[in-house]
C-alpha positions, 0 to 999 in steps of 0.5 A, spaced: 486 475 532 488 482 534 488 489 531 494 493 529 497 497 535 504 497 533 508 499 528 511 492 528 504 490 526 504 495 520 511 493 518 508 485 519 502 487 515 506 491 509 511 485 508 505 480 507 501 484 503 506 486 498 509 478 498 502 477 495 503 482 490 510 480 488 506 473 486 501 476 483 502 476 475 496 481 474 501 486 478 507 484 480 511 487 474 509 493 476 513 493 482 518 489 479 519 491 473 517 498 472 518 501 479 523 496 480 522 496 487 527 492 492 522 490 498 527 489 503 529 497 502 522 499 501 518 496 507 521 502 511 518 507 508 512 503 506 511 502 514 514 509 516 507 512 510 502 507 514 504 509 520 503 516 518 497 515 515 493 510 521 497 512 527 498 520 525 505 519 527 512 518 524 516 521 519 514 519 512 515 526 508 514 523 500 509 526 495 505 519 494 501 521 489 508 525 485 511 518 486 505 514 483 504 520 477 511 518 475 510 510 476 504 512 471 508 515 466 512 510 465 506 504 466 499 507 465 496 504 472 489 502 470 482 500 474 484 493 474 491 494 478 487 499 483 482 493 484 488 488 485 491 492 489 485 494 494 483 487 494 489 484 496 491 490 502 483 488 504 485 480 504 491 481 508 488 485 513 483 481 514 487 475 515 492 478 520 488 482 524 481 484 526 479 491 530 479 498 529 485 500 526 484 494 522 478 497 519 481 504 518 487 502 514 481 498 509 478 505 509 484 509 509 487 505 503 480 505 499 480 512 500 487 514 497 487 509 492 480 513 490 483 520 490 490 517 486 485 514 480 482 521 480 489 526 480 492 520 475 487 519 470 485 526 470 
């Protein structure tokens, strides 16, 4: 397997990752009923965020914490949601990629989720 090397790799990762999330009934409603995302419209934003997070380049300028804080105001994001999200994230990474950047993106996801949990729940 190859490593995550390009924006196209990140887009492939995000598409597969969100397809997994959207088929998991324990969390899918957060995206479909609460956040009401349209994956095709949301995918470029997700790709922008992770491109900036992983490669330190790109155009993402939104406040991710604020977006999730507002989501939490509509429907409480629980520890279980974070666990499911991270599990799908890591499994998707491990299914599609192998290498330094694949490990780095999983570490960054854990870090971001940990900070969000602290900021949202406190």
